[in-house]
N, C-alpha and C positions, 0 to 999 in steps of 0.2 A: 504494500500500500504506500503510495506516494504521500509524503508529509512535507509540511512547511514549518520551519521553526520561527515562531513569533512570540511576543509577549501576549498576555491575555488581552490587554487593551488594543494592541495592534491587530490581533485576530478578530476582536469584536468590530472594529472599524471596517476591516476588510469584509467581514461577513455582512454587515449592514449595507455596504455598497452594492451587494448583489441580490438584494431582496426586492421583489416586485409584487404588485397586485394586478389582477386582471378581472375585468367585468365587462360583459357584452363585447368581448374581443378587443378591448382597449387595455393596453398594458402601461404601467407607470411605476416609478420608484416608490417603494413603500416608505423608506426613510430617505427623504430627499436632501436633508441637510442636518447639521448639528449646531446647536447654540451652546455656548459655554462661557463660564467665568471660572478661572483657574485659581486653585490654592494648593496647599501642600497635599491635599487628599486626592488630587487628580492631575496635577501639573506634570508629574513624571510618568503618568499612566496614559489616560485618554489624551491629554495635551500633547505628549510626545508622539503618540500614535497618529494624531491628526497631522502633525508636521511630517512624520515618516511617510504617511500616505500621499502627501502632496498638497500644495496650497495654490490659491489663485483660481482663475477661470478654468473650468474643465477638470478640477480636482475630483478624485473619486468620491470624496465626502466633503462637500462644501461646508465651510464654517462661518458662523456669524457671531460677532462679539456683542454680548449683552451688558447691561448695567445693573440689572436687578434680577435675581433668580426667579422670583414670581413672575415678573414681566416676560422673561424668556419663555416660560410655559404659556402665558397668554398669547404671545406671538405664534408659538407652535400650534396652539388651539385654533387661532384665527386661520392659519394656513390649512389646517386639517378640515375645518368646516367648509372653507371655500373650495377645497378639493373633493368635496362630497365624501369625506372619510376614506378615500382611496389612497391618499398619500399623507405622510406625517413627517414631523421633525423630531429629533432627539434633543435632549437638554442634559448637559453634564455640569456638575458642581463639585466643589470640595466637600469635605465632611463638615460637621458642625452647623453654623448658621446658614451656610450656603445650601445645605441639604434641607434644613427645616424650612427655609424660605420657599421650597417647592410645594409645601403642603397645600396652601390655598389654591395654587394653580392646578394641582392634581385633583383636588375636590371639584373644581370647576369643570375639568375635563371629564371626569367620571360621571358627575351628575348630568352633564349634557350629552353623554354617550359619544365623546369625541376622542380620537386616538392621539396619544403623545407618549413617547418613550423617555423615561427619566433614568439618568445614569449618575446617581450621586456617589461620590467617594464614601468610603466607610473606614472605620478604625481597623488597625492591623488584625488580620486573621491569626497570625502567629504570635502576636502580643509580645514582641521584643521590647517595645517601649509602651508601658501600660501604667497610667493613661497617657496616650499621645495628646498633643495639643488639640483642644476642642472636643475631646472625647467625653461622652456622658458616662459616669460611673453609677451603677446601681448596686446596692448591697445585697439584693436578693437574687440577681442573675448576672452572670458574667458575659452572656452573649447578646445583651440588649444594647442597641445603639440608637441615636436619635432617628435613624432611618426607619425604625419601627413605627414612628408616627405616620409614615406613609402607607402602612398596611391597610387601614380602614378606608383610605381614599384611592386605593389602587385596585384595578380589576385583576391584576396579577402582580405578585411580589416574589422576588427571590434574592438571596444573598449568595454571591458566587465566592465561596471560601476556598475552592480548589480550582486550578486551571481547567481540568477536564469537566468540571461541572458547568462550564460556560456553554457547552454544546447543547445539552437539553434545556438549559435556562433560556438561551437565545431563541431556540426553536419555539418554545412555549410562548415567549414574549411576542414573536411575530404572529403566531396563531391567534392570540387574543387581539392584537392590534388590527388584524385583517378581518376579524369576525364581526359582522354588523350587529349581532345579538349580544356580543360580549365586550365590545370595545370600550375603551376609556383610558385612564392613565395606567401605564405599565412601568413597574419599577424593577430595575436590576441594580441592587446595591453592590458596590465594587470596593472591597477592602484595598487600601492603597498599596499594600505589599503584593497582593495577588495581581493587581493591574500590571505591575512591572515584571512579573515572573514569566520566564520563557517556557514554552511547551512545544512538542512536535504535533502539529495539527493535521488531521487528515485533509488532503487536498480537496476532497468532495465537500468539505464544510464551506468552501469559498466558491462553489459553483453557483451559477445563476439559479435562483429558486423563485417560483411563481406561486403566489397564494391566490387561488381563484376565489373571488367573492361571488358566491352563488346567489341566485334569486329563488329562495325556497317557495314552492307552490303550495297553495292551501290544500288541506285535507278535503277529500270529496264530500264527506258527510258534513263537515263544518261549512263548506261552501253552499251546500244544499240548504242548510238552516239559514244562512245569511240571505240567500235568494228569497226564501219564503218570508223572512222578516221585512226585507225591503219592499217586496210586492204588497205586503199587507198594511204597510204604514200609510197613514193619511197626513201626518205632519212630521215627516222626517227632517233631520238636520244633520249635516256632516261637519265634523270638527277636524280640521286638517292640522296635524302637528309637524314637528321637525322631520319625522320619518319620511314625509312626502318628498322633501328636498334631498335627504340623504339617499333615497332610492331613485332619484330622478323620475318621480312618478307624476310630475305636473301634467303632462299630456294625457296620461291615463286617467287622472282625476277629471280633467276637462271633458274627456270623452264620456265618462260616467255621468257627470251632472248635465251635460248637454242632452244625453239620452233620457234622463229621468226628471230633470228640472229640480233636483234636490238642492236647497241652498247650502252654501259653504261658509262656515265661520272658521276663524283661524286663531291658533295660539300664538304666543310671541315667536316661538321657533318655526311655526308653520306659515306665518304671514308671507304672502307672495305666492302661495301655492296656486292661486288664480290671480291674474291681474285685477287691480281694483275695479276696473270698468267692465269686468265680466258680469253679465246679468245675474248669475247665481252667487256672486261674491257679496256677502252681507257684512264683511268686516270682522273686527276682533271680537273675541268672546271672553267672558269672565269679568273680574273686578276692573280690569283696564279695557273692557270691551265697549262696543257700540250699543246703542239702544236697539237698533235693528236686530243684531245677533242675539242679544240677551232676551229680548221679548220672544223671539222664536224658541230659544232654549227653554223658557218657562213653560211653554205649551207643547213642546215636542213629545211625540209618542215613541219615536225611535231616534236615538242619537248614535251616529256612526262615527266612531273615533278612528282616524287613520294616522298611525305613526305618532300618537300622543301618549304621554305618560300620566295625563290627568292630574296636574298639580293643583294645589288649592286655589291658586289664582284663576285657573281655567274653570274650575267647578264652583267658584265663589264660596269656597269652604263648605261645599255640600249643601248650599241653599238655592242654587240656581235652577236646577231641573225639577220643576214642581208638579208636572203632570203625574197624577197618581199611577197612571198606566205606563209611565216611561220605562223603556228598556234600552240597553246599550249593546251595540255591536262593535267589537274592536278588531281592527285589522292591524297587526303589529308583528314585526319580525322577532320580537322578544316576548317569550311566554309570560314573563313577569308582568309586563305592561298590558298584554292582551287580556289578562284575566281580571284587571281592575274594574271597579264599578259593577262587579258581579255580571260583567258583560258576556254575551255570546262571543267566544273568542275564535278568531281565524289567525293562526300563527303562520305568517307568510311574509314574504317581501311585499311592500306596499304596491309597487307597480304591477307585479304579477297578480296579486290578489284583486286589485281594482280591474285589471283587464279581464280576468276570468269572471268576476262578478258581473261586469257589463255584458259580456258575451252570453252568460247563462240567463241573465234577466231577459235579454232580447229573444233568446231561443224559447224560453219557457213561459214568458209573460210579455208577448209582443206588444209594443206601444205603451207599456206601463209608465205613467208619469204622475207627478203630484197633481192634485186637483187645481184647476185654473184659479179658483178663489185664493188658494194658498200661495200660488205664484204671484198673483196681484198683491197680496198682503205683504210679502217680503220685498217685492219690487218697490212698493210705496214706502215701506220702512227704510229701505236703502236710500231712496231719493230724499227723504226727510233728513237723514243723517248727513248726506252730502251737502245739504244746505247749511247745516250746523258747522261743517268743516270749512265751507266758504266763509262763514261769518267769523270763525276763529282765526283764519289765515290772513284776512285782509283788513287793513285799517278801515274803521267804520265812521270816523268823523273827519271833517275838513281839517287839514293840517296835521293829522295823526302820523303821516309818513315822516314828519320832521321831529317826532318824539321818540323816546326810548321804546324799543319793541317789547311786546310780551314774548314769552317763550314760544307760544303757538305761532306768532307772527314770524319768528325766526324760521320755524319749520315751513311756513308759507312761502317765505322768500326763497328757501332752498327748493321747495316743491316746484316753484315756477322756473327753476333753472335747470334741474337735472333731467337726464334721459334714462332709459333703461340700462345704460352702461354704468351708471354711478352706483356705488355701494355705500350704504350708511351703517355705521357701527356705533352701538351704544350698549350700556349694561346697567346703569344704576342711577338713582335719583328720581326726579319727577319726569325726566325725559322719556323713559320707557313707557310710562302710562300715556303721555301725550302722543308719542309715536305710534303706539299700538292703536289708539283710537283714531288718529288723524291722518297718518301718513298714507299717501296714495301710491301703493307699490306697483311699479311698472314691469319689472323683470323678476324672474323667479329667484334670483340670488341678490337682489338689491337690498333687502332688509335683513340686517345682521344685528339683532339685539340678543345679547346673552342674558336670559332671564331665568335660567335654571338655578344659578348661584347668585346672580345679580351682583357681580363683584366690582366694587369701586376700584378704579385704576386699570380696568381691562382694556379700555377703548383704544388708547394710543398704541400699546404694543400689538394688540390684535390687528389694528389697521396695517401695521407693518407686515404681519404674516399674511393678511388677505392680499395686500398689494403684491407680495412675492408670488402668490398663487394666481393672481389676475393682473399680470403686468400690462401697463398701458391704460388701465381703467381708472377713472377718478374714484378714490377711496376717501370717505369722510369719517373722521372720528369726532363724535359730538359729545362734549364733556361739560358738566357744570363745574363750578369752582371747587366744590367738595371733592369730587372724584379726580379732578386735575391735581389737587394737592396731594392726593394719595400716591400718585405714581406718574410724574411727568418725565422720568429719567430717560425713557426710550426715545424721546425726541432726539437725543444725542445719537442714538443708533440710526434713526431715520436720516439724519444729516450725514453721518459717516458713510452709510450705504447709498445715499442719494435716492431714497425711496420717497417719491413726491406725494406723501399723504397730505390731506387737508384737515387741519384740526380746528374745530369751531369751539371756542371757549366762551361759555355763558356765565357771566358773573352775576349772581343774585344774592351774594353775601350770606351764604349759609346753606344748611341742609334743607332745601325747600321741600322735598318730598316727605322726609321724616318729620319736618316741622308741621306740615299739614296733618299728618297722621297723629302726631302728638296732640294737636289741638282737638282732633276728633275723639280721642280717647281720654280726654280730660287732663292731659299732662301739660297743657298750656305752652306748648312749643319750648319747653325747658331744654336748654343746652343745644339748641339747633341753629342759633343765629351766630354769624361771624361778626361780632361787635365787641367794642371795648366794654370793660366793666363800668357800670354806673356807680353813683355814690352809694346806693343801697346794696352793692355787691352783685347785682344781676348783670347778665350780658345784654343790656339794653341801651348801651351808649352808642356812639357814632360807629359806622361801619369801619372795619379794620383798614388801616392805611396801606394795604398791599396792592401791588401792581403785577397781576398775573401776566399781562402782555409783556412787560419788561422781563419777567422771569423766563418766559418761553423764549424770548429773543436772546437772552443770555445763554441759552442752551443751543443756540444755532438756528432756531426756527425763524423764518421770515414771517413777520407779524403785521397784519393790517388791522387798524383800529376802526370800529364802526360805532357811531354814537346814535344814529337814528335808523329808522326803517329804510329810508332812502340810501344812507351810507351802506347799510348792510347788504342791500341788493348789489351794489357796485363791488363791494369787497368780496362777496361770495363768487361773483362772476370772475373777478381777477384771480382768486385762489384756484378756481376750477381749472384754469388754463395754465397755471404755474407748473414749471417742470422741476421745482425744488420743494422740499417740505415747507408748507405755508400754513400759517394760522390766521384765523379771523377772531378777533376779540370783541365782544359786545356785552355791555351791561344791560341786563333785562330788568323787568320789574322785580322788586326785592322779594325775599322769602316771605314777607308778611302779606303778599298779595297773591291772587290766583295766577296760574300760568296762562290763562286765556282759553284753555281747553274746556269742553263740557265736563261736569263732575262725573265721578264713578257711577256706572250704570248697574252695578251689582255690589253686594256686601262682601266684606272680607273679614274673617274672624281674627281679631286681635284682642285678646282678653283685657278687660277693663277692671280696675280695682273694685273688689266686691264690697269694700267698706272704705269710706273716705269722709273728710270733713269739708273739703273744698267743693263749692257748687258745681264747678265744671266737671269734676269727676263723678259726682252724683248723677248729674244729667246724662253723662256719657254712659254710665252703667245702666240707666233706664233704657236707653236706646239699644245697648248691647243685648239686654234680656229680651227686648222685642224682636230683634233680628235673629238671635240664636234659636228662638222658638221654631223657626222655619227649617232648621238643619235636619237632614234626614240621612239615613244609611240606605244605600241602594243594594238590595239583596235579591 
């Protein structure tokens, strides 16, 4: 047997360069690049291996330099989502704080079912220096390291304590990354001494390997039950989740609803499954949803979930679907999600399941469609909501274009500018709610809001990853001041790599979203404003004298300041055509005012103090008890 003598790290890099996925006859790299920040736990291992492999354009394993470990994972996740989960990035860090900084990003990846390979350094397997710098010591176990914190947020975890153990560990890691039902964060913890240890590797370990991403077809009996349920429904509603995009099932979905007339509501991850102007698209569902979609949800007798994991925002904390006869039909590649809501489950690829469901309906129930009255009802509801969007987007009074914009008017200015080529990225604050309700999605991959973990600081690094996966397309990172301050550092990376992302920074002097929620639950916006302390010790003084535009510029971003709605339109247009990383800074209405979007159209369960002295909390508890009475278990 032919062998090749390499270190463990060298062997891993060489192995990763030969892994591919294939779906529908299209092949691509499974691990397209590696992000890394080096310290003593990986500099002589993975770091040396990347240099040994080759650097610069055309290198077997391209390398990107990050500034923050969590942000590197966010960039990798953005790349994976834009790549429909068929290609991913690896992230390597040193031991200690570098490794633990991965935990938040790993949780985000796993919750959102998106692949990323994590390669943290680990303390010595042979323990010649114990404890080594940054090593965690525990009195009850000698084999625990900080990397064990990654176990609960990883879909697969292994610690490679011997060179020969890399072979099964690496193969298992690739299996999970390429499996649409199992994917998420995968962690291979690499002790720093093992990384540098040499071994004679079988040459076959480095051969090109293709991981076929199958499209599992539905079970015949499950499909028969689904056909019967759809044909019998009088007020069906389809809820499109992220699985529609991951499966590239948008055309199959359109064919199904064109044939049946069933309206489609979307989750945050599923928005864009139909273009906003499709007659069956009724917009967003749940707490951040539209009145059109949520009104249909309350009366639906059959809810068809396609590729959704049914989060509490989507279900309005189990208060939204109020028809006593409502039943659920779930099409999902993951059995765990397919069986939620006590639904009739069809465990299959979304595109394959929708295509077969459409064909079987046509064959067994020719011409089956929703009643005409139902189609008129949701069409009129959609039209009413579009008028609300128009009102939120446009200045309503003479001279208002010369005033500071609301957050909704910022979105309106962007809406008037973009085409289906543009990609919008957001994750946290009040923007996800406004975007979900208001944004008019034109292309299937235009809307990129991470709301599984809603991680502040995701937007800028994710925009870099998305731009790498979609070169030449305008990529917008929309951030409020709160999320900007969490993680602006990857602006430096965008400048270094000349990735021409567009960063829109909205300054509203606080945590606007949580401030509104705080007020609603009787906590009086406590601790949510970015203001100086007043004489009484509260944060009610003047806004903090910070200049986020100057901060972004100091990191290398070209920044355009916009003071009015009119300025904003010009600034956004200039940024869109810029070929360098560019930011637009605008001060919107403060955190003490509404964003300009319609209020929530469904309730969300945030427990309120059961006993309190302050009138605001007492009133909020009364409203909570009224709302929670509508909660139900779907059995």
